[in-house]
N, C-alpha and C positions, 0 to 999 in steps of 0.2 A: 775670531769668530764674532759676528755681530749678535746683538741681543735677540734677533729674530730667527737665527738659523736653526738651532735645536735639531740638527740632522737634516735640514732642508737647504743647505748652502747651495747657491747657484754657482755655475761655472764663472770664472773670472773674479776680479776683485769685488768685494761687497760695496754697496753704495755707502757713502758717509752717513753716519747716524746723526740726524738733526737733534737739536736740543730736546730733551725729554718732555719739558713742560709744554712746548708749542711747536711740534714738527711742522715743517712747511707743507702747505697743501699741494697735492700733485697738480701739475698743469693740465688743463683740458686740451685734448687734441681738437683739431678743427671740426671733426665730425660730431663732437659731443653735443653742442648746442642744437644743431638741426635734428639730431636723433632724439634729444629730449622733447623738443617741440612736436616732433612727429609722434612720439609716444603719447604725449598729453592730448594731441588731437585725436588719435585713435581711441584713447580711453574715453574722451568726451563723446565721440560717436557711439562707442560701445554702451556707455551708461545712459545715453539719451535715446537709443534706438527703441522705437515702439513703446516708449515709456508710458503713454496714456492708456495702453491696453490693460493695465492693472487697475484702472478705475480709481476708486478711493483707497485701494490697497488695504491697509488695516483701518477699518472704519472707526474703531475705538479711538485712534489718535486723530483721524481726519475730522471726526465730529468735534473734538477739542480744538483743532485748528480753525474750523468754521466758527466755533463759539468765540475764540480769541480774536478773529477778524471782525466780529460784531461788537464785542464788549472788551474794553481795556481791563476791566476787573477780571473777566474770564481769562484774558491774555496773561495777566500777572500771576494768577493762581494756578493756571492750567485746568480750568473747569471743563467738564464734559459738555456743558450747555451754557448759553448766554444768560440763562436765569440763575446760574451759579448755585446749583443744588449740591454738586459733588465734583471733586477733581478726579483726574486720572490717577493711577497708582504710582506715578513717578513725579519727580519735580519737573518744572515746565520748560527748562532751557531748550530742549530739543524741539519743542513746539513753536518757540518764538520765531525762528527764521521762516518756517512754513506759514505761520499766521501773518507775518508781515508781507510775505509774497502774495497771499490771498487778498490781503487788504489792497495791494497795489494792482493786481491783475484779475481779481475776482475768483470765485470758487471754481476750481476745475482740478482734474487729476494732474495736469502739468504744473499748475501753480503750486500744488502740494509737493510733488515729487522732484521737480527740477532742482530746488535747493539741495536735496539729498544727493543727487547726481553730481552737482558741482562740488559738494563736500568730498565726494569720492575722488574727483580729479585733483582737488587741492591736497588730499592726503597722499596720493601717488606722487605729486610734485614735491611735497615736503619730505617724503621718505627719500626721494632721490637726493635732495639737498643734504639730508642728514648723513647718508652713507657716502656720498661723493666727497665730502670735506676731508676725509681721512683715507679713503680707499680708492679714489679716482672715479672718473666718469663711467667707466665700464661697470664697476661695481654698483654704482648708483642706478644705472639703467637696468641691470639685472634685477636689483631689488625692486625697483619701481614696476617693471614689467611683471614680476612674479606676483606682486600685490594686485595689480590691475586684473590679472586673469585668475586669481583665486576665486573659486565659485561662490563661496559664502560672502566674500567681499562684494562681488558684482551683484549678488542678490540684495544685500542690505543697502548698498549705495543707490539702489533703484526702488527703495521701499521707505516707508515713513515711520518706522520704529526709531527709538532713540539711539540705536547702535551706530548709525553713520556719524553723527556728531561726536559720540564718545570716541570712536576710532580716530577721528581727526584730532581731537584734543589730546589723546594719548600720544600720538606721534609728535604733536607739537611739544608736549611736556618732555618727551625723551630728547627731542632736538635741543631744547633749551638746556637740559642737564648736560648734554654732550658739549654744548658751547661753553657752559660754565666750567667743565672739566679741562678746557684748553688753557685758560689763564686765571681761573678762580674769580671771574668778575661776578659780583653779587647780583647785578641786574638780571643776568640770565637765570640764576637760581630762583630769584623772586618771580620772574616770568613763568618759570616752571610751576611754582606754587599757584599762580593765578590760573594756569591751565588745569591743574588738578582741582582747584576750587570750582571752576565752571563745569568740569567733568562730573563733579559730585552733583551739581544741579542738573545734570543730564541723566545720570543713572545711579545715583547715590553711591553706596560703598563699593560697587564694582570698579569705580574709577580709582580707588585707592589700593587695588590688589598689588600693583607694581611699585608702590611707594617704598616698602622695606628694602628691596634690592637696590633701587636707585639711591636711596639715602645712604646705605652702607657703602656703595661704590664711591660716592662723593666724599664721604667721611674719611675713606682710606686713601683715595687716589688723587684728590684735588691738589693742585700745586700751591699750597698755602700752609701756614702753620696750623697745628691742630686746633688751637683756640679760635682762629679765624674761621676754620671750616665749620666748627660747631655753631659759631655765631651766625654764619650764613644760612645754615640749615634751620636755625631757629627763626630767622627772618623769613625764609621761604615758607615755614609752617604758619607764621602769622599771615603772610599773603594768602595762603591757601584757606585759612580759617575765615579771613575777611571776604574773599571773593566767593567762597561757597556758603558762608554763614549769614550774610546780610539778609538773604531771602528767607532763610530758615527762621531767623530772629523775628522778622516782621510777621511771618505766618504764625509763629507760636505766641507772639504778643498781641496779635489782632484779636479782638473779641470774637469768640466762636459764633455768636449769634448773628454777626454781620459778614461772615465769610463762608465760602462753601465748605462742606464736610471734606476732610482729607481722605480720599478714596484709598482703599486697601488697608486702612487702619481700623481698629475696633473701638478706639477711644477718641477719635477725631484729633489725632496728634501726628504731626509729621515725624517727630522723633521716634514715636512708636513704630511708624511705618518703616523708617530708616533702619532701625536696629532689629526689627521683628520680621515682618513679611518680606521686606526687601534686603534684609541684612543677614543676621545669624540664621534665620529660618531657611535661607537658601543653602546654607552650609549643612545644617543638621536635619533639614526636612520638616522642622516643627513650625509650619507656616499657618498660623491661626488665620482663618478666613479664606484659605486657599481652597482650590477644588479638592474635594474629598476630606477637607478638614486639616487640622494641624497635628496629625498623629505621629509626626516624626518620620524617620527613615523606615527601612524595612523592605519587604518585597523579596522576590525570589532572586537567586543567583548573585547574592551579595550586593544587590542594588536597592534603591528606594523606589518610591512610587514613579519616579521619572526615569527609570531604566537602570540597567546594571552599571555599577560603578567599578572603578579599578583602573590600573595602569593602561589597559587596552581599550578603555571606553572610546577614545577619540579615533581609534583605528577601526572600530566596528562598522557594521553595514550601514547604520543610520548616520554615522558621523564622518566616516572616512572620506567619502566623496566631497564633503563640504570643505574640509580643511587639511586633511592629512597627506596630500599628494607629496609635498616636499618636507614633511615633518621628520622622517628618518634622515634625509639629507641635512636638515638643520641641526640635528643632534650631532651628526658626524662632523660637520663643518665648525660647529661651536667648539667641540673638543680639539679639533685641529688648530683653530684660531687661538685658543687659550694656550695650547702646547707651544705654538710658535712664539708667543709673546710672554711666556711664563717668566723668563729671566730678565725681562725689561725692567727699567726703573719704575719706582712706585707711581710716578706721575705719567707714565706712557699713555697716550690718548688712544692708540689703537687697541691696546689690551682693555682699557676702560670701556671702549665701545663694545667689545665682545661681552664684557661682564654686564654692561647695562642692558643690551638687547637680549643677551642670554638669560640674565636674571629675570627680566620681564617675561620671557617665554616660559621659563621653567615654573615660575610662580603661577602664571595663568594656567599652564598645562596641568599642574598638580591640583589646583583648585577645581578646574572643570572635570578632571578625572574622578575625583573622590567626593564632590559635593552631592548631598542626598536630596536637596530641595529641587524646586522647579528648574529644569534645564532643557532648553530647546536647542536644536541644531544651529540656529542662526547666531547664538551667542558666540560661536567660534570665530566670528569676525574679529574679536579682540586679539586672537592669536596671529592673524594674518600678517600685520606689519612686522611683528617680531621675527616670524619665520622668514619673511622676504628679506629683511635686513641681514640676517645671519647668512642666508644663502648668497646674497650679493657680496658681502664682505669676505666670507670664507672662500668662495670660488675665486675671487680676485687675488687673494693672498696666495692661494695654492698655485694659481696660474703664473704669478710672478716667479715662483720657484719650480716651475714645471720641468726644468732640466735636471732636477734631482730625482733620484729613484723614489724616495719616500713621498715627495709631493705628488709626483705623477701617479703613483699607486693609490694614494688617498683620493685624488681627484677622480681617477678611473673607478674606484670602488663606489664613490658617491653617485656617479652617473649610473653605474650598474644596479645598485640598490634601488635608485629612483625608478629605473626602467622596469625592474621586476615588480616593485610595489605598484606602479601605475598599471601594469598588466593585471594585477590582482584586483585593483579597484575597478578597472574597466570590465573585468570579467564578471563582476557582480550584476551587470546589466547585459547578459549574454546576447540578447537580440538587438541591442542598440549599437549600430555601427561596429559589427564584430571585427572588421578589418583593422580598426584603429588600434586595438590592443596589441595585435601582432606587429603592426608598423612601429609602435612605440617600443615594444620589447626588442625587436631586431635592430632598429636604429640605435637605441640606447646601448645595447650590448656591443654593437659594432664600434660606436664612439668610445666606449669604455676600453675596448681592446686596443684601439689606436692610441688613446691617451695614456695607457699604461706604458707605452713605449715613448713617452714624451721626451725622455732624455736624448733620444736619437732622431727626433723630428723637430723641425723648425719651420718658420715662415708660414706660407699658405697652407700646407698640409695640416699643421697643428691648429691653425685658425679654423680650417674646415671641420676638423674633428670636434673642436670646441663648439662650433655652431651646431653641428649635428647633435651633440650631447645636450646642449641647451634646448634645442627644438624638441627632442624626445622627452626631456624633462617637463616641458611646459605644454606639450600637446594634449595630454589628458585633461588637466585643469582648464585649458583653453576650450576644449570641446564641451566640457560641462558648463563653462561660462556662456558659450554661444547658445547652448540649449536653454540655459536659464534666462538669457536675454530674450529669447524667442518665445518664452512662455509667460502668460500673465500670472501674477501672484496676488492673491487676495486672502484676507483673514488674519487670524492671530498667530498661526503656526505655519510657516512657509519654509521650504527647503529648495536648495539648488540642485540642478542636474536631473537626470532621468530617474525612473524608478529602479530600485535595486532589489535583488532577491536576498532572502535571509535576514531581513531587517527585523528590528525589535517588534514592529507592529504598533508603535505608538507608546507614549509614556504610560506606565501603569504599574500595578503592584506585581510585576512579573511580565514576561514577554507576552505581548498581545493583549494586555489588559490596561484599561484606563483607570485612574484613581476612582475608587468607589465601586469597581467591579464591572464596568461596562465593557463588553467585548470589543476588540479592535477590528477595524476594517480597512477601508482604503480611501481616506480623505484625499480630496484633490484641492489644489489651490488655484483653480481657474484654467487648467489645461483644456485643450480642445477635445471634444468628442464625449458623448455619453452624459448621463445625468450626474453632475458633480456630487461627490460625497458618497457615491455608491461604489463599493469596490471590495476587494478581498485583502487578506492579510499581507499580500505581497505588493500592495499599492497599485494594482492594476484596475483602473476604472472600466466601466462597461463601455464598449465601443470606442475606447481611446486609451492613450498611454497615461497611466496614473503617475502621481508624484510620490517620491519616497518620503518617508518620515512623517507624513500627515495621517497615519493609519489609525484614526480614532473611531472609524466605523460608523454605523447607523445609530448615533446617539439620540437621546430623546429630543424631539422637537425640531430636528434639523437634518439637512442633507449634506452638509460639508462646507467647502470653501468657495464654491462658485455657482453660477447659474441661478435659476429661480428656486429659492429656498426659503426656509423659515429661519435660517441661521443655524449654524452648526451647534449642536448640543443646546438647543433651545435659545440660540443667540450667544452662546459663550464664545464661540470661535469666529463668528462672522455675523454681520448684520443681515437682516432680511431684505429681500427685494420688495419694493413697495409699489403697488399698482396705482394707476392714475386716479382711480375712484377713491381709494383710501387716502391718497395724497390730497385730493380735492376736499374730502371730508375734514381732514385735519387743518387744512388751510382756511376753511370757512370761519370768518370772524376771529382769525388768529390774533389780531391786535388787542382783543379783549382779555387775553390771558397771558400770564407769565410763562406758562408751559402749555403748549397745545395738547400735550399728552404726557403720560407717564408710562413707563414699561419697566419690567424687572430685568436687570442686567444692562450693562453699558452698551454691549454690542447690539442688543435689541433696540435700545433707544437710539443708537447712532444711525441705524439704517433709516429710521423715520425722520430723524433730524436732518440728515443729509438730503433726503428726498424733498422735504418741505422747506429747509433752511430756516426753520423755526425751532425754538428750544423744546426739547423733550427730556423730561426728568428720568434719570437712570436710577431706579430704586435698587438699593443694595450694591451699587458700583459694579465693577467688572464681573465678579463672581456671583452677584446677587446676594452676597453674604454679609456686606457691611450694614451695620444698624443705622442706615440713613435712607430716608427720614424715619423717625419712629412713627408708630401708628398715630400717636397723639399729634405729632407735627403734620402728618399727612392729612388728618382730619381737619386741622386748622386751615391748611392750604385750600382744601375743598370748600370749607365753609366760607372762606374769603373769595371764592370764585376764581382762584388762580390757575386751576388745572381743568382742562376741558374733558379729555378722554383718558381712560386707562386702556392700554392695549394688552389684551390677553394673549398669551402664547403657550404652546405646549412645552414639554420638557422642563427647562429651568424655571420658566415662569410659573408653571403649575406646581413646581416643587418648592417654590419659594426660596430658591437659592440652594446651591449645592455645598457651600462651604461649611466648615465646622464652627464658624464664629457665631455671634449672636444673631446675625441676620439670616443664617441658613436654617434648613430643616423647618422647624416650627417657629423660626425667628420672625423678625419684623417684616421681611418680604412676604412670607406666608400669611402673616396676620393682616397685612394691608390687602393682599389679594382676596382673602376670605371676607373681609369687611366689605370690600367693593362688590363682590359677587352677591352678597346678601342684601345690599342696600340700593344698588343703582341699576338703571335700565341697560339692558344688553341689546346691542344692535350688531348686525352683521353686514359688513361692507365688502363686497367682492371676495368673500371667503375669509375675511379677517374679522375677528370678534373684538368689538370695542364696547366699553362701558361708558356711557355718557354721565359724567360726574355732576352735571347740572340738572339731572332728572332722577328723582328717586324711583325705585322699582315700582312703588305703588302709584306713581303718577300716570295719568292717562294721556296717551298721545293726542 
């Protein structure tokens, strides 16, 4: 019995077992390369289709991209404006490709979003290469196709959040680790460390979630002596520290007086941001400066402010349609793959591949399921490549052994479970293509019934059943992805697919509540029909199909994620639309000022900055809660004539920030707002209230 049988022995003599350290790669059939190029071409079309309809997508990041295209200092630090008042609340690596694109092609939606789409295509191709090396072209194609049509992946590869680059770098890191596991070459492990370092500069500590399982697998399974393995891991750690730490060291050593404030921190420190708001705070919910303050976890139903936590979190109404279509299948196939390879030698690369991809999936799944801090649906893109790889590897391994009863039954059960689960997910949108859920269920169960008799089938009938099972398994996520591609997405909180019933109603201190107690409603992210942002708890917008997951309701100062608006939550979730008259007022004599205006909150400022393409100071950063600038600093800027207008806004602006840090409540944002209102001339331009900071309130016009 070979090391891979474990009760799944195929008929006939087993294939010879290759050397454990470096098994021969399976030869590609003639159709493999054309199929790969066809898949990549279709993925490119899918990710580029109607890309410009999303406009500037998340204006928070688009404004920083615009600033980086105008100022190399803003480019380096990731500043929100070219005047370098404050940075975004992430390191800047994800901004750099987009900023370079805008420098080359000018500011436009396409210049910002095309690099993200190309990252998606590259990720799909790299995942194919990683899986194909040990499991063959068919496994690689299944994995790549699964990733390409995962709804949350299609969403974020067409959006300008940092998650697209993070996903690409994570797949690259895993690829390098798998190459290192083949023959213990140090260069591949060092390259993996470099990928992790740059991933840290993309989204800080989230990039290191999968480090522990990968390091353990290499330490145990690499084909080298233990001392060499430990030394290689140490070198990889050094490479990671250097590639991720050089920027951090420069920022921390740079005089604070001559660099922008580190957005998201309360003490102008990137290290504080890394281990606080963007680090442990995401795990325990104690995010000082966040929306609603840093009060830690809590909330109803065992959850925190950002929804119910627990093992079923990613299967719930708000999350399931984003990522969970093939999650049950991945768990089944992971167990099958480990069982099949359990008695293999220590250095077996197929088993190592299951342990690497499976460890990454389980670590990410557990963290996302139980973290109490800020958690949005689109974070689930991090799981997409791990699920896709396991599905491709496991399906291919079981197919190789399909003539055994055990393998055929596991394969059939996987297809059946996926079909039933897809029916459940599709049934959460009962009025959205109702025929599809029945087609998926019937097709999947029919394929499962046929595959269960795999030991008695062969040739074309078996291939036909496999194709039917694969089609039924991918039909649901593909339909969600097509809907996602066909829908513009704007703002800070976006989701894939149609609206669902029974959703949480938005992040909050219990179902249907937003942090701080605001009632949930039906935020939209640019879907057609009806006034965006006006909806009900089920995500249905007026006169149009709402979007699931964005149910934050009619919050102060804004209407939601699309259309003519003042910015969701007073500009917290999306930037405002700017009229031509307001734009002309801000652009007048713009060259005389460092900032043509200042506004509370980065999204508020971003809308005006993108409209005028002139620097607009974001007081208080993203949440309006960062203590930047202080009242004294702002007064000095005004006395120096560096700021022309202050843009007054409802909601967050009037509240002076919503966070619990020094900038929120009665903090610096509120102090600056009160000082301006008491001392400077108020003017109204096309319904927008401006304060001219060059004219005292007592001055006569």
